[in-house]
N, CA, C and O atoms as CSV, one atom per row, in Angstrom:
chain,resi,resn,atom,element,x,y,z
A,1,MET,N,N,69.772,128.189,110.826
A,1,MET,CA,C,68.840,127.118,110.525
A,1,MET,C,C,69.560,125.782,110.606
A,1,MET,O,O,70.743,125.674,110.281
A,2,SER,N,N,68.832,124.776,111.043
A,2,SER,CA,C,69.416,123.450,111.220
A,2,SER,C,C,69.643,122.762,109.880
A,2,SER,O,O,68.898,122.977,108.923
A,3,GLN,N,N,70.667,121.946,109.825
A,3,GLN,CA,C,70.932,121.187,108.610
A,3,GLN,C,C,70.076,119.925,108.560
A,3,GLN,O,O,70.056,119.220,107.551
A,4,TRP,N,N,69.375,119.646,109.647
A,4,TRP,CA,C,68.518,118.462,109.724
A,4,TRP,C,C,67.072,118.843,109.458
A,4,TRP,O,O,66.618,119.911,109.869
A,5,GLY,N,N,66.353,117.971,108.772
A,5,GLY,CA,C,64.919,118.143,108.590
A,5,GLY,C,C,64.198,117.103,109.415
A,5,GLY,O,O,64.806,116.467,110.275
A,6,SER,N,N,62.931,116.921,109.174
A,6,SER,CA,C,62.172,115.870,109.847
A,6,SER,C,C,62.166,114.624,108.971
A,6,SER,O,O,62.007,114.699,107.752
A,7,VAL,N,N,62.344,113.476,109.621
A,7,VAL,CA,C,62.449,112.209,108.896
A,7,VAL,C,C,61.735,111.130,109.692
A,7,VAL,O,O,61.700,111.185,110.921
A,8,LYS,N,N,61.173,110.163,109.011
A,8,LYS,CA,C,60.555,109.016,109.678
A,8,LYS,C,C,61.635,108.163,110.340
A,8,LYS,O,O,62.737,108.029,109.809
A,9,ALA,N,N,61.321,107.596,111.483
A,9,ALA,CA,C,62.279,106.796,112.254
A,9,ALA,C,C,62.775,105.589,111.472
A,9,ALA,O,O,63.932,105.195,111.620
A,10,LYS,N,N,61.936,105.002,110.655
A,10,LYS,CA,C,62.334,103.841,109.864
A,10,LYS,C,C,63.503,104.187,108.941
A,10,LYS,O,O,64.411,103.377,108.755
A,11,ARG,N,N,63.477,105.375,108.373
A,11,ARG,CA,C,64.529,105.824,107.462
A,11,ARG,C,C,65.840,106.095,108.214
A,11,ARG,O,O,66.924,105.805,107.709
A,12,VAL,N,N,65.727,106.656,109.424
A,12,VAL,CA,C,66.912,106.930,110.234
A,12,VAL,C,C,67.568,105.618,110.669
A,12,VAL,O,O,68.789,105.484,110.599
A,13,LEU,N,N,66.770,104.657,111.114
A,13,LEU,CA,C,67.312,103.362,111.525
A,13,LEU,C,C,68.000,102.668,110.350
A,13,LEU,O,O,69.059,102.066,110.525
A,14,ALA,N,N,67.421,102.742,109.178
A,14,ALA,CA,C,68.036,102.146,107.988
A,14,ALA,C,C,69.383,102.811,107.694
A,14,ALA,O,O,70.337,102.134,107.312
A,15,ALA,N,N,69.463,104.128,107.869
A,15,ALA,CA,C,70.723,104.839,107.643
A,15,ALA,C,C,71.777,104.424,108.666
A,15,ALA,O,O,72.947,104.261,108.319
A,16,LEU,N,N,71.373,104.252,109.918
A,16,LEU,CA,C,72.307,103.808,110.952
A,16,LEU,C,C,72.855,102.417,110.628
A,16,LEU,O,O,74.044,102.157,110.809
A,17,LEU,N,N,71.993,101.537,110.156
A,17,LEU,CA,C,72.442,100.190,109.796
A,17,LEU,C,C,73.389,100.228,108.603
A,17,LEU,O,O,74.323,99.430,108.527
A,18,ARG,N,N,73.153,101.152,107.669
A,18,ARG,CA,C,74.040,101.296,106.503
A,18,ARG,C,C,75.431,101.781,106.888
A,18,ARG,O,O,76.414,101.381,106.265
A,19,ILE,N,N,75.534,102.634,107.903
A,19,ILE,CA,C,76.848,103.176,108.272
A,19,ILE,C,C,77.596,102.274,109.250
A,19,ILE,O,O,78.665,102.646,109.733
A,20,GLY,N,N,77.059,101.108,109.548
A,20,GLY,CA,C,77.824,100.149,110.337
A,20,GLY,C,C,77.249,99.743,111.673
A,20,GLY,O,O,77.831,98.892,112.347
A,21,TRP,N,N,76.134,100.314,112.086
A,21,TRP,CA,C,75.506,99.900,113.332
A,21,TRP,C,C,74.818,98.552,113.123
A,21,TRP,O,O,74.302,98.270,112.041
A,22,LYS,N,N,74.817,97.732,114.155
A,22,LYS,CA,C,74.161,96.424,114.115
A,22,LYS,C,C,73.227,96.313,115.316
A,22,LYS,O,O,73.481,96.900,116.368
A,23,VAL,N,N,72.147,95.556,115.148
A,23,VAL,CA,C,71.221,95.337,116.256
A,23,VAL,C,C,71.852,94.301,117.179
A,23,VAL,O,O,72.058,93.149,116.797
A,24,LYS,N,N,72.150,94.729,118.390
A,24,LYS,CA,C,72.773,93.851,119.386
A,24,LYS,C,C,71.696,93.047,120.115
A,24,LYS,O,O,71.848,91.848,120.348
A,25,ARG,N,N,70.616,93.725,120.468
A,25,ARG,CA,C,69.513,93.064,121.176
A,25,ARG,C,C,68.230,93.828,120.878
A,25,ARG,O,O,68.216,95.059,120.884
A,26,ALA,N,N,67.161,93.097,120.620
A,26,ALA,CA,C,65.872,93.727,120.329
A,26,ALA,C,C,64.792,93.097,121.207
A,26,ALA,O,O,64.788,91.889,121.443
A,27,SER,N,N,63.889,93.933,121.680
A,27,SER,CA,C,62.740,93.432,122.433
A,27,SER,C,C,61.550,93.361,121.487
A,27,SER,O,O,61.685,93.633,120.294
A,28,GLY,N,N,60.413,93.006,122.001
A,28,GLY,CA,C,59.228,92.863,121.163
A,28,GLY,C,C,58.675,94.186,120.664
A,28,GLY,O,O,57.964,94.217,119.660
A,29,GLY,N,N,58.990,95.281,121.347
A,29,GLY,CA,C,58.444,96.580,120.973
A,29,GLY,C,C,59.377,97.387,120.105
A,29,GLY,O,O,60.032,96.859,119.207
A,30,SER,N,N,59.429,98.674,120.385
A,30,SER,CA,C,60.232,99.576,119.562
A,30,SER,C,C,61.675,99.692,120.050
A,30,SER,O,O,62.519,100.236,119.338
A,31,HIS,N,N,61.973,99.195,121.240
A,31,HIS,CA,C,63.312,99.343,121.803
A,31,HIS,C,C,64.277,98.297,121.268
A,31,HIS,O,O,63.939,97.118,121.157
A,32,CYS,N,N,65.481,98.745,120.938
A,32,CYS,CA,C,66.557,97.816,120.615
A,32,CYS,C,C,67.887,98.491,120.938
A,32,CYS,O,O,67.987,99.717,120.971
A,33,ILE,N,N,68.894,97.674,121.173
A,33,ILE,CA,C,70.231,98.162,121.464
A,33,ILE,C,C,71.050,98.025,120.191
A,33,ILE,O,O,71.123,96.943,119.609
A,34,LEU,N,N,71.669,99.122,119.757
A,34,LEU,CA,C,72.521,99.118,118.574
A,34,LEU,C,C,73.977,99.163,119.012
A,34,LEU,O,O,74.315,99.838,119.985
A,35,ALA,N,N,74.834,98.453,118.303
A,35,ALA,CA,C,76.262,98.425,118.628
A,35,ALA,C,C,77.076,98.698,117.377
A,35,ALA,O,O,76.695,98.322,116.268
A,36,ARG,N,N,78.220,99.370,117.583
A,36,ARG,CA,C,79.150,99.646,116.489
A,36,ARG,C,C,80.556,99.711,117.065
A,36,ARG,O,O,80.767,100.275,118.139
A,37,GLN,N,N,81.493,99.148,116.368
A,37,GLN,CA,C,82.887,99.132,116.805
A,37,GLN,C,C,83.382,100.550,117.063
A,37,GLN,O,O,83.256,101.418,116.200
A,38,GLY,N,N,83.945,100.790,118.247
A,38,GLY,CA,C,84.501,102.092,118.575
A,38,GLY,C,C,83.506,103.098,119.137
A,38,GLY,O,O,83.890,104.221,119.463
A,39,TRP,N,N,82.242,102.723,119.256
A,39,TRP,CA,C,81.198,103.613,119.784
A,39,TRP,C,C,80.504,102.929,120.952
A,39,TRP,O,O,80.394,101.703,120.967
A,40,PRO,N,N,80.027,103.703,121.943
A,40,PRO,CA,C,79.217,103.077,123.004
A,40,PRO,C,C,77.873,102.615,122.430
A,40,PRO,O,O,77.393,103.174,121.443
A,41,ASP,N,N,77.276,101.607,123.041
A,41,ASP,CA,C,75.968,101.117,122.584
A,41,ASP,C,C,74.950,102.258,122.593
A,41,ASP,O,O,75.034,103.177,123.407
A,42,TYR,N,N,73.995,102.178,121.677
A,42,TYR,CA,C,72.960,103.203,121.551
A,42,TYR,C,C,71.593,102.542,121.645
A,42,TYR,O,O,71.332,101.553,120.960
A,43,VAL,N,N,70.725,103.078,122.485
A,43,VAL,CA,C,69.370,102.551,122.631
A,43,VAL,C,C,68.467,103.246,121.619
A,43,VAL,O,O,68.305,104.466,121.653
A,44,TRP,N,N,67.881,102.463,120.720
A,44,TRP,CA,C,66.947,102.978,119.722
A,44,TRP,C,C,65.544,102.713,120.243
A,44,TRP,O,O,65.189,101.560,120.486
A,45,ALA,N,N,64.739,103.755,120.420
A,45,ALA,CA,C,63.426,103.597,121.037
A,45,ALA,C,C,62.340,104.342,120.278
A,45,ALA,O,O,61.541,105.061,120.877
A,46,PHE,N,N,62.309,104.175,118.970
A,46,PHE,CA,C,61.311,104.849,118.146
A,46,PHE,C,C,60.529,103.824,117.337
A,46,PHE,O,O,61.100,102.865,116.817
A,47,HIS,N,N,59.232,104.029,117.235
A,47,HIS,CA,C,58.426,103.222,116.321
A,47,HIS,C,C,58.745,103.657,114.895
A,47,HIS,O,O,59.111,104.811,114.669
A,48,ASP,N,N,58.611,102.751,113.934
A,48,ASP,CA,C,58.966,103.032,112.542
A,48,ASP,C,C,58.246,104.246,111.967
A,48,ASP,O,O,58.827,104.991,111.177
A,49,SER,N,N,57.006,104.452,112.347
A,49,SER,CA,C,56.225,105.538,111.754
A,49,SER,C,C,56.402,106.870,112.484
A,49,SER,O,O,55.833,107.876,112.061
A,50,ALA,N,N,57.174,106.899,113.566
A,50,ALA,CA,C,57.383,108.141,114.316
A,50,ALA,C,C,58.188,109.140,113.483
A,50,ALA,O,O,59.115,108.766,112.765
A,51,GLU,N,N,57.822,110.392,113.593
A,51,GLU,CA,C,58.539,111.465,112.903
A,51,GLU,C,C,59.600,112.012,113.855
A,51,GLU,O,O,59.283,112.415,114.974
A,52,ILE,N,N,60.847,112.027,113.417
A,52,ILE,CA,C,61.943,112.531,114.240
A,52,ILE,C,C,62.331,113.908,113.713
A,52,ILE,O,O,62.661,114.072,112.538
A,53,GLY,N,N,62.283,114.883,114.601
A,53,GLY,CA,C,62.554,116.264,114.216
A,53,GLY,C,C,64.034,116.615,114.234
A,53,GLY,O,O,64.872,115.790,114.598
A,54,PRO,N,N,64.352,117.844,113.838
A,54,PRO,CA,C,65.744,118.276,113.728
A,54,PRO,C,C,66.543,118.212,115.031
A,54,PRO,O,O,67.711,117.824,115.014
A,55,ARG,N,N,65.937,118.582,116.149
A,55,ARG,CA,C,66.674,118.568,117.417
A,55,ARG,C,C,67.029,117.159,117.835
A,55,ARG,O,O,68.141,116.916,118.304
A,56,MET,N,N,66.106,116.225,117.675
A,56,MET,CA,C,66.388,114.835,118.039
A,56,MET,C,C,67.394,114.224,117.076
A,56,MET,O,O,68.246,113.439,117.493
A,57,LEU,N,N,67.312,114.567,115.810
A,57,LEU,CA,C,68.297,114.070,114.842
A,57,LEU,C,C,69.702,114.565,115.186
A,57,LEU,O,O,70.675,113.829,115.019
A,58,ALA,N,N,69.812,115.800,115.662
A,58,ALA,CA,C,71.113,116.323,116.070
A,58,ALA,C,C,71.661,115.533,117.256
A,58,ALA,O,O,72.858,115.251,117.316
A,59,ARG,N,N,70.794,115.179,118.194
A,59,ARG,CA,C,71.219,114.366,119.336
A,59,ARG,C,C,71.657,112.977,118.894
A,59,ARG,O,O,72.682,112.463,119.344
A,60,ILE,N,N,70.876,112.382,118.016
A,60,ILE,CA,C,71.218,111.055,117.501
A,60,ILE,C,C,72.568,111.110,116.792
A,60,ILE,O,O,73.389,110.206,116.950
A,61,SER,N,N,72.800,112.154,116.021
A,61,SER,CA,C,74.055,112.264,115.273
A,61,SER,C,C,75.262,112.385,116.195
A,61,SER,O,O,76.319,111.828,115.898
A,62,ARG,N,N,75.125,113.099,117.303
A,62,ARG,CA,C,76.247,113.234,118.245
A,62,ARG,C,C,76.618,111.887,118.861
A,62,ARG,O,O,77.792,111.620,119.115
A,63,LYS,N,N,75.623,111.045,119.100
A,63,LYS,CA,C,75.881,109.760,119.753
A,63,LYS,C,C,76.160,108.618,118.787
A,63,LYS,O,O,76.591,107.546,119.212
A,64,SER,N,N,75.921,108.828,117.485
A,64,SER,CA,C,76.040,107.711,116.547
A,64,SER,C,C,76.932,107.982,115.338
A,64,SER,O,O,77.306,107.050,114.626
A,65,GLY,N,N,77.274,109.234,115.102
A,65,GLY,CA,C,78.081,109.554,113.932
A,65,GLY,C,C,77.269,109.719,112.656
A,65,GLY,O,O,77.841,109.812,111.570
A,66,LEU,N,N,75.964,109.756,112.769
A,66,LEU,CA,C,75.090,109.939,111.605
A,66,LEU,C,C,75.269,111.357,111.050
A,66,LEU,O,O,75.389,112.316,111.812
A,67,ARG,N,N,75.285,111.481,109.733
A,67,ARG,CA,C,75.405,112.780,109.071
A,67,ARG,C,C,74.184,112.990,108.178
A,67,ARG,O,O,73.548,112.015,107.779
A,68,PRO,N,N,73.841,114.234,107.857
A,68,PRO,CA,C,72.682,114.493,107.003
A,68,PRO,C,C,72.751,113.783,105.661
A,68,PRO,O,O,71.723,113.353,105.138
A,69,GLU,N,N,73.957,113.652,105.089
A,69,GLU,CA,C,74.075,112.988,103.782
A,69,GLU,C,C,73.870,111.475,103.883
A,69,GLU,O,O,73.686,110.820,102.857
A,70,ASP,N,N,73.898,110.899,105.097
A,70,ASP,CA,C,73.640,109.467,105.273
A,70,ASP,C,C,72.172,109.131,105.079
A,70,ASP,O,O,71.825,107.997,104.749
A,71,LEU,N,N,71.310,110.122,105.286
A,71,LEU,CA,C,69.880,109.884,105.140
A,71,LEU,C,C,69.508,109.867,103.685
A,71,LEU,O,O,68.338,109.680,103.349
């Protein structure tokens, strides 16, 4: 079983900002580029109310360093 559950995108983005990611560039919609020292830029493309499932959270964690306890 996965260690990730389903979480709203707004909560995941807040966790990413808490662990050191910063918004590098944002457009008018849901897309924005996140940057963090020592990591490649990450494109965030979720609306705040979107539900992110366990598989997508695992992908996000591999590219961003997010851990389940960060949520």
